[in-house]
NULUM-629653 format. One record per residue (C-alpha): x, y, z. Coordinates in steps of 0.05 Angstrom, whole numbers, plus 5000, padded with zeros to 4 digits. Example, Ala and Ser with C-alpha at 12.3 -4.5 7.8 and 13.67 -1.06 7.14 Angstrom:
<site c1="5246" c2="4910" c3="5156"/>
<site c1="5273" c2="4979" c3="5143"/>
END
This chain:
<site c1="8514" c2="8524" c3="3595"/>
<site c1="8571" c2="8570" c3="3576"/>
<site c1="8586" c2="8615" c3="3636"/>
<site c1="8634" c2="8673" c3="3638"/>
<site c1="8654" c2="8734" c3="3678"/>
<site c1="8650" c2="8801" c3="3645"/>
<site c1="8680" c2="8868" c3="3665"/>
<site c1="8742" c2="8904" c3="3689"/>
<site c1="8793" c2="8867" c3="3732"/>
<site c1="8766" c2="8858" c3="3802"/>
<site c1="8696" c2="8880" c3="3781"/>
<site c1="8674" c2="8823" c3="3737"/>
<site c1="8601" c2="8804" c3="3735"/>
<site c1="8577" c2="8732" c3="3728"/>
<site c1="8544" c2="8719" c3="3661"/>
<site c1="8515" c2="8666" c3="3615"/>
<site c1="8525" c2="8663" c3="3540"/>
<site c1="8453" c2="8664" c3="3514"/>
<site c1="8430" c2="8628" c3="3451"/>
<site c1="8428" c2="8694" c3="3414"/>
<site c1="8502" c2="8705" c3="3429"/>
<site c1="8491" c2="8760" c3="3481"/>
<site c1="8522" c2="8761" c3="3550"/>
<site c1="8467" c2="8760" c3="3603"/>
<site c1="8480" c2="8785" c3="3673"/>
<site c1="8473" c2="8732" c3="3727"/>
<site c1="8485" c2="8780" c3="3785"/>
<site c1="8414" c2="8772" c3="3809"/>
<site c1="8422" c2="8697" c3="3810"/>
<site c1="8492" c2="8686" c3="3839"/>
<site c1="8543" c2="8736" c3="3866"/>
<site c1="8600" c2="8707" c3="3824"/>
<site c1="8622" c2="8644" c3="3788"/>
<site c1="8659" c2="8619" c3="3848"/>
<site c1="8651" c2="8572" c3="3907"/>
<site c1="8578" c2="8554" c3="3921"/>
<site c1="8554" c2="8579" c3="3853"/>
<site c1="8593" c2="8522" c3="3821"/>
<site c1="8562" c2="8467" c3="3863"/>
<site c1="8507" c2="8424" c3="3834"/>
<site c1="8456" c2="8466" c3="3871"/>
<site c1="8488" c2="8531" c3="3847"/>
<site c1="8490" c2="8509" c3="3775"/>
<site c1="8418" c2="8484" c3="3779"/>
<site c1="8397" c2="8553" c3="3803"/>
<site c1="8432" c2="8585" c3="3743"/>
<site c1="8401" c2="8534" c3="3695"/>
<site c1="8332" c2="8550" c3="3722"/>
<site c1="8338" c2="8623" c3="3702"/>
<site c1="8310" c2="8648" c3="3636"/>
<site c1="8368" c2="8684" c3="3601"/>
<site c1="8320" c2="8725" c3="3559"/>
<site c1="8296" c2="8760" c3="3622"/>
<site c1="8365" c2="8778" c3="3647"/>
<site c1="8401" c2="8844" c3="3631"/>
<site c1="8447" c2="8845" c3="3571"/>
<site c1="8520" c2="8862" c3="3584"/>
<site c1="8562" c2="8900" c3="3534"/>
<site c1="8591" c2="8850" c3="3485"/>
<site c1="8653" c2="8894" c3="3478"/>
<site c1="8669" c2="8887" c3="3551"/>
<site c1="8731" c2="8851" c3="3576"/>
<site c1="8722" c2="8777" c3="3591"/>
<site c1="8754" c2="8759" c3="3657"/>
<site c1="8777" c2="8691" c3="3683"/>
<site c1="8717" c2="8644" c3="3680"/>
<site c1="8724" c2="8626" c3="3754"/>
<site c1="8730" c2="8676" c3="3810"/>
<site c1="8767" c2="8668" c3="3876"/>
<site c1="8804" c2="8604" c3="3855"/>
<site c1="8828" c2="8568" c3="3917"/>
<site c1="8877" c2="8519" c3="3884"/>
<site c1="8908" c2="8519" c3="3814"/>
<site c1="8935" c2="8449" c3="3806"/>
<site c1="8974" c2="8428" c3="3744"/>
<site c1="8995" c2="8361" c3="3715"/>
<site c1="9063" c2="8353" c3="3682"/>
<site c1="9081" c2="8308" c3="3623"/>
<site c1="9010" c2="8281" c3="3618"/>
<site c1="9008" c2="8271" c3="3542"/>
<site c1="9046" c2="8212" c3="3513"/>
<site c1="9066" c2="8251" c3="3451"/>
<site c1="9088" c2="8312" c3="3491"/>
<site c1="9131" c2="8268" c3="3537"/>
<site c1="9163" c2="8238" c3="3475"/>
<site c1="9180" c2="8307" c3="3445"/>
<site c1="9215" c2="8327" c3="3510"/>
<site c1="9253" c2="8261" c3="3514"/>
<site c1="9222" c2="8245" c3="3581"/>
<site c1="9198" c2="8177" c3="3604"/>
<site c1="9122" c2="8176" c3="3612"/>
<site c1="9107" c2="8182" c3="3686"/>
<site c1="9081" c2="8122" c3="3725"/>
<site c1="9037" c2="8168" c3="3767"/>
<site c1="9012" c2="8238" c3="3753"/>
<site c1="9063" c2="8293" c3="3765"/>
<site c1="9030" c2="8347" c3="3807"/>
<site c1="9052" c2="8418" c3="3817"/>
<site c1="9018" c2="8482" c3="3837"/>
<site c1="9012" c2="8546" c3="3797"/>
<site c1="9002" c2="8610" c3="3838"/>
<site c1="8931" c2="8636" c3="3834"/>
<site c1="8961" c2="8706" c3="3825"/>
<site c1="8981" c2="8683" c3="3755"/>
<site c1="8907" c2="8679" c3="3734"/>
<site c1="8883" c2="8729" c3="3682"/>
<site c1="8827" c2="8733" c3="3631"/>
<site c1="8831" c2="8695" c3="3565"/>
<site c1="8849" c2="8756" c3="3524"/>
<site c1="8889" c2="8796" c3="3574"/>
<site c1="8961" c2="8816" c3="3560"/>
<site c1="9016" c2="8767" c3="3580"/>
<site c1="9075" c2="8801" c3="3614"/>
<site c1="9141" c2="8764" c3="3603"/>
<site c1="9176" c2="8764" c3="3671"/>
<site c1="9238" c2="8802" c3="3690"/>
<site c1="9302" c2="8764" c3="3672"/>
<site c1="9263" c2="8716" c3="3628"/>
<site c1="9305" c2="8672" c3="3581"/>
<site c1="9258" c2="8616" c3="3558"/>
<site c1="9184" c2="8634" c3="3561"/>
<site c1="9139" c2="8581" c3="3530"/>
<site c1="9066" c2="8566" c3="3515"/>
<site c1="9021" c2="8507" c3="3531"/>
<site c1="8948" c2="8498" c3="3511"/>
<site c1="8912" c2="8456" c3="3563"/>
<site c1="8844" c2="8429" c3="3582"/>
<site c1="8821" c2="8457" c3="3648"/>
<site c1="8776" c2="8420" c3="3697"/>
<site c1="8735" c2="8461" c3="3746"/>
<site c1="8713" c2="8428" c3="3810"/>
<site c1="8641" c2="8436" c3="3831"/>
<site c1="8634" c2="8391" c3="3892"/>
<site c1="8683" c2="8377" c3="3948"/>
<site c1="8724" c2="8315" c3="3934"/>
<site c1="8763" c2="8275" c3="3985"/>
<site c1="8788" c2="8205" c3="3975"/>
<site c1="8740" c2="8192" c3="3918"/>
<site c1="8742" c2="8136" c3="3866"/>
<site c1="8748" c2="8145" c3="3791"/>
<site c1="8675" c2="8123" c3="3785"/>
<site c1="8655" c2="8182" c3="3828"/>
<site c1="8701" c2="8234" c3="3796"/>
<site c1="8653" c2="8266" c3="3747"/>
<site c1="8602" c2="8278" c3="3802"/>
<site c1="8653" c2="8328" c3="3829"/>
<site c1="8665" c2="8365" c3="3763"/>
<site c1="8628" c2="8430" c3="3747"/>
<site c1="8656" c2="8439" c3="3678"/>
<site c1="8715" c2="8453" c3="3633"/>
<site c1="8754" c2="8511" c3="3604"/>
<site c1="8814" c2="8531" c3="3561"/>
<site c1="8879" c2="8545" c3="3598"/>
<site c1="8946" c2="8571" c3="3572"/>
<site c1="8996" c2="8543" c3="3622"/>
<site c1="9051" c2="8592" c3="3606"/>
<site c1="9120" c2="8570" c3="3630"/>
<site c1="9189" c2="8600" c3="3639"/>
<site c1="9233" c2="8539" c3="3624"/>
<site c1="9297" c2="8569" c3="3651"/>
<site c1="9263" c2="8582" c3="3718"/>
<site c1="9228" c2="8515" c3="3715"/>
<site c1="9284" c2="8468" c3="3696"/>
<site c1="9352" c2="8502" c3="3705"/>
<site c1="9345" c2="8538" c3="3771"/>
<site c1="9332" c2="8479" c3="3817"/>
<site c1="9275" c2="8460" c3="3861"/>
<site c1="9203" c2="8449" c3="3840"/>
<site c1="9169" c2="8471" c3="3776"/>
<site c1="9123" c2="8521" c3="3810"/>
<site c1="9170" c2="8581" c3="3802"/>
<site c1="9173" c2="8570" c3="3727"/>
<site c1="9098" c2="8569" c3="3722"/>
<site c1="9073" c2="8624" c3="3769"/>
<site c1="9095" c2="8691" c3="3740"/>
<site c1="9040" c2="8743" c3="3740"/>
<site c1="8995" c2="8734" c3="3678"/>
<site c1="9019" c2="8662" c3="3666"/>
<site c1="8950" c2="8632" c3="3676"/>
<site c1="8898" c2="8655" c3="3626"/>
<site c1="8833" c2="8616" c3="3637"/>
<site c1="8768" c2="8619" c3="3598"/>
<site c1="8732" c2="8649" c3="3560"/>
<site c1="8678" c2="8603" c3="3585"/>
<site c1="8665" c2="8553" c3="3639"/>
<site c1="8628" c2="8501" c3="3597"/>
<site c1="8586" c2="8457" c3="3642"/>
<site c1="8601" c2="8382" c3="3639"/>
<site c1="8534" c2="8365" c3="3608"/>
<site c1="8558" c2="8400" c3="3544"/>
<site c1="8622" c2="8359" c3="3539"/>
<site c1="8605" c2="8288" c3="3518"/>
<site c1="8676" c2="8262" c3="3524"/>
<site c1="8733" c2="8304" c3="3554"/>
<site c1="8782" c2="8252" c3="3528"/>
<site c1="8767" c2="8268" c3="3455"/>
<site c1="8775" c2="8343" c3="3447"/>
<site c1="8818" c2="8376" c3="3394"/>
<site c1="8868" c2="8427" c3="3420"/>
<site c1="8912" c2="8478" c3="3384"/>
<site c1="8957" c2="8538" c3="3394"/>
<site c1="8987" c2="8588" c3="3345"/>
<site c1="9040" c2="8642" c3="3354"/>
<site c1="9037" c2="8698" c3="3303"/>
<site c1="8993" c2="8655" c3="3259"/>
<site c1="9039" c2="8595" c3="3259"/>
<site c1="9006" c2="8533" c3="3288"/>
<site c1="9054" c2="8498" c3="3336"/>
<site c1="9006" c2="8455" c3="3376"/>
<site c1="8952" c2="8413" c3="3342"/>
<site c1="8934" c2="8355" c3="3387"/>
<site c1="8878" c2="8319" c3="3423"/>
<site c1="8861" c2="8303" c3="3495"/>
<site c1="8856" c2="8230" c3="3473"/>
<site c1="8932" c2="8224" c3="3481"/>
<site c1="8929" c2="8240" c3="3555"/>
<site c1="8965" c2="8188" c3="3597"/>
<site c1="8920" c2="8199" c3="3656"/>
<site c1="8848" c2="8220" c3="3640"/>
<site c1="8804" c2="8270" c3="3676"/>
<site c1="8769" c2="8219" c3="3720"/>
<site c1="8835" c2="8189" c3="3742"/>
<site c1="8865" c2="8258" c3="3757"/>
<site c1="8807" c2="8282" c3="3799"/>
<site c1="8807" c2="8217" c3="3839"/>
<site c1="8883" c2="8216" c3="3845"/>
<site c1="8890" c2="8288" c3="3869"/>
<site c1="8835" c2="8276" c3="3921"/>
<site c1="8879" c2="8224" c3="3954"/>
<site c1="8930" c2="8278" c3="3972"/>
<site c1="8887" c2="8340" c3="3984"/>
<site c1="8814" c2="8356" c3="3985"/>
<site c1="8786" c2="8392" c3="3925"/>
<site c1="8735" c2="8448" c3="3935"/>
<site c1="8686" c2="8482" c3="3887"/>
<site c1="8724" c2="8531" c3="3844"/>
<site c1="8790" c2="8494" c3="3846"/>
<site c1="8821" c2="8489" c3="3777"/>
<site c1="8861" c2="8430" c3="3749"/>
<site c1="8904" c2="8442" c3="3687"/>
<site c1="8911" c2="8373" c3="3656"/>
<site c1="8974" c2="8377" c3="3614"/>
<site c1="8992" c2="8396" c3="3543"/>
<site c1="8998" c2="8361" c3="3475"/>
<site c1="9063" c2="8366" c3="3434"/>
<site c1="9086" c2="8429" c3="3399"/>
<site c1="9111" c2="8471" c3="3457"/>
<site c1="9169" c2="8518" c3="3443"/>
<site c1="9217" c2="8476" c3="3483"/>
<site c1="9203" c2="8417" c3="3437"/>
<site c1="9217" c2="8452" c3="3371"/>
<site c1="9272" c2="8420" c3="3328"/>
<site c1="9328" c2="8432" c3="3315"/>
<site c1="9325" c2="8494" c3="3360"/>
<site c1="9275" c2="8511" c3="3414"/>
<site c1="9232" c2="8573" c3="3401"/>
<site c1="9216" c2="8621" c3="3458"/>
<site c1="9163" c2="8675" c3="3464"/>
<site c1="9185" c2="8747" c3="3452"/>
<site c1="9152" c2="8814" c3="3467"/>
<site c1="9103" c2="8837" c3="3414"/>
<site c1="9077" c2="8768" c3="3394"/>
<site c1="9005" c2="8742" c3="3392"/>
<site c1="8983" c2="8675" c3="3417"/>
<site c1="8917" c2="8644" c3="3396"/>
<site c1="8893" c2="8579" c3="3425"/>
<site c1="8831" c2="8537" c3="3435"/>
<site c1="8800" c2="8472" c3="3457"/>
<site c1="8743" c2="8441" c3="3417"/>
<site c1="8676" c2="8465" c3="3444"/>
<site c1="8708" c2="8508" c3="3499"/>
<site c1="8724" c2="8571" c3="3460"/>
<site c1="8787" c2="8609" c3="3442"/>
<site c1="8837" c2="8655" c3="3475"/>
<site c1="8883" c2="8708" c3="3447"/>
<site c1="8940" c2="8742" c3="3484"/>
<site c1="8993" c2="8792" c3="3464"/>
<site c1="9061" c2="8789" c3="3499"/>
<site c1="9097" c2="8849" c3="3527"/>
<site c1="9163" c2="8857" c3="3565"/>
<site c1="9163" c2="8868" c3="3639"/>
<site c1="9170" c2="8940" c3="3661"/>
<site c1="9175" c2="8964" c3="3732"/>
END
């Protein structure tokens, strides 16, 4: 299933992408694509519904973040061997975990606001993993039992804040609008192998990132199991699993940073596409 949330910010309705390409309103089935709706029982309830009998939502409506009320937004740093190489970093021996503020989350095509005092804003296409069952101290063999599905994420970053201003990476990752997710939550049954998905990102029509999840250092099963050793994972938590090479910071001979008035397009194979315009911060 391809699930999405449609409508104005704060008033999104849960929906399913029907075979005829229409958005069908799931409000009579689940209150939102969040929490219990993402558990195995919740997804089974959605799967049992006949989309052809559900109301059609306006196809021109805004698509919101594909998960509502996200509890934790967990990110993995330097998780692609070829991306680590482009940054000159040693591949990590264990996953690098950091948190991204949930207030950064926006819809897949919403406007990205470059933060006040920004110097080095950057892009990162990533594979998102959406938790569907509580996970605590689980093994890799159990990991996929706890996954609801996958989505596209743009893990936007402000490299000056992240790298040059001390402390943890979180402050370089958490500016408002720095977490577009969606358009769809694609349930795990539709993704045969999350470790073999093409990924790409363009800025103003120029393709900078063109990679594959196959170059992940730590795969999805390992990450879900690993994170569960340090914190419990709940339905609706989102894990952003790292980015392939081609970020602005890695451009040679000179890094390239986002500017107001640009357009980013990005996608992950089978999970849909995003498009965001950038604007400068204004009070």
